[in-house]
C-alpha positions in Angstrom: -65.3 -21.5 6.8 -63.3 -21.9 3.6 -66.5 -21.4 1.5 -67.3 -18.2 3.5 -63.8 -16.9 2.8 -64.1 -17.6 -1.0 -67.5 -16.0 -1.1 -66.2 -12.9 0.7 -63.2 -12.7 -1.5 -65.3 -13.0 -4.7 -67.7 -10.3 -3.4 -64.8 -8.0 -2.6 -63.2 -8.5 -6.1 -66.5 -7.9 -7.8 -67.1 -4.6 -5.9 -63.6 -3.4 -6.8 -64.1 -4.1 -10.4 -67.3 -2.0 -10.6 -66.4 1.1 -12.7 -63.4 -0.5 -14.2 -64.9 -1.4 -17.6 -62.8 -1.2 -20.7 -65.0 1.6 -21.9 -64.3 3.6 -18.7 -60.6 3.1 -19.1 -60.8 4.1 -22.8 -62.8 7.2 -21.9 -60.2 8.3 -19.3 -57.4 7.7 -21.8 -59.2 9.7 -24.4 -59.4 12.7 -22.0 -55.7 12.5 -21.4 -55.0 12.4 -25.1 -57.3 15.3 -25.7 -55.5 17.3 -23.0 -52.2 16.4 -24.7 -53.6 17.6 -28.1 -54.7 20.9 -26.5 -51.3 21.3 -24.8 -49.5 20.7 -28.2 -51.8 23.1 -29.9 -51.6 25.6 -27.1 -55.2 26.8 -27.4 -56.8 24.4 -24.9 -59.9 24.9 -27.0 -61.4 21.5 -26.0 -60.9 22.0 -22.2 -64.5 23.0 -21.5 -65.6 19.7 -22.8 -63.3 17.5 -20.7 -62.7 19.5 -17.4 -64.9 20.3 -14.4 -65.8 23.9 -13.7 -63.6 23.7 -10.5 -60.6 22.1 -12.3 -57.4 22.5 -10.3 -53.9 22.7 -11.8 -50.5 22.5 -10.1 -47.7 23.4 -12.5 -44.1 22.0 -12.3 -43.0 25.2 -10.6 -45.5 24.6 -7.8 -48.0 27.3 -8.9 -51.6 26.4 -8.0 -54.6 27.6 -10.0 -58.2 26.7 -9.3 -61.3 27.0 -11.5 -61.4 26.3 -15.2 -61.3 30.0 -16.2 -58.3 30.7 -14.0 -56.4 27.6 -15.2 -57.2 28.3 -18.9 -56.0 31.9 -18.5 -52.7 30.6 -17.1 -52.0 27.7 -19.5 -53.0 29.8 -22.6 -50.7 32.5 -21.4 -47.6 30.3 -21.0 -48.4 28.6 -24.4 -48.3 32.0 -26.1 -44.9 32.8 -24.5 -42.2 30.4 -23.4 -44.1 27.2 -24.2 -45.2 28.3 -27.7 -44.7 25.5 -30.1 -43.5 23.1 -27.3 -45.1 19.7 -27.5 -45.3 16.6 -25.3 -45.6 13.0 -26.1 -47.0 10.2 -23.9 -44.3 7.9 -22.9 -46.3 5.7 -20.5 -49.8 5.8 -19.0 -51.3 4.0 -16.0 -55.0 4.3 -15.1 -56.6 3.1 -11.9 -60.1 3.4 -10.5 -60.6 4.4 -6.9 -64.4 4.2 -7.0 -66.8 3.7 -9.9 -66.8 7.5 -10.5 -63.2 8.5 -9.5 -60.0 7.5 -11.3 -56.4 8.6 -11.4 -54.0 8.6 -14.3 -50.2 8.7 -13.9 -48.7 9.7 -17.2 -45.1 10.3 -18.1 -44.6 12.8 -20.9 -41.5 13.5 -23.0 -41.2 17.3 -23.5 -39.7 19.3 -26.3 -36.8 21.5 -25.2 -37.8 24.9 -23.9 -36.4 27.9 -21.9 -38.3 29.3 -19.0 -38.6 33.1 -18.5 -35.8 32.9 -15.9 -33.4 31.6 -18.6 -33.3 28.0 -17.4 -32.9 25.6 -20.4 -35.0 22.4 -20.2 -33.6 19.8 -22.5 -34.8 16.3 -23.0 -37.1 16.7 -20.0 -39.6 14.1 -18.8 -42.5 15.1 -16.7 -45.0 13.0 -14.7 -48.5 14.3 -14.5 -51.1 12.9 -12.1 -54.6 13.4 -13.4 -57.7 13.0 -11.2 -61.0 12.3 -13.0 -64.6 12.2 -11.9 -67.5 10.7 -13.7 -70.4 13.1 -14.0 -73.6 12.2 -15.9 -71.8 9.3 -17.5 -68.8 11.3 -18.7 -65.2 11.3 -17.4 -63.9 14.8 -16.6 -60.5 16.1 -15.5 -60.9 17.6 -12.0 -57.3 18.0 -11.0 -53.8 17.7 -12.5 -50.4 17.9 -10.9 -47.3 18.2 -13.1 -43.8 17.4 -11.8 -40.4 17.3 -13.6 -38.7 13.9 -13.3 -35.3 14.5 -11.9 -32.4 12.8 -13.7 -29.4 11.4 -11.7 
């Protein structure tokens, strides 16, 4: 019985590890860094290379946009107005693989100060973004992201 349990455990662990290669993790991290580069630049010019056509985006205000074209119209618009020149830096990043072709990244970003159109000043703000990735034709792509402001006590 003990041998059976060890064999079952080893099989389970090996199944879980499928898709969690160092290369997969590095590829997912590279997409996150490219997203950050596009955010900091404001153009999102690389987005068609690292997002799915049905990319979904939930912004910190709760707005939901679906479809790459719609998301790009929104993010480019805000980066030409109140987020113009605003940058973010990765503070921490955790990647996990749900299946060999689906992964999630939880990333804390430190934001530059900015003022929203309603006049609210955002200073020394940290945001957590959850990214959902799918692997298509051997390439990791951003399928969904959800951005939330981290509240400070």
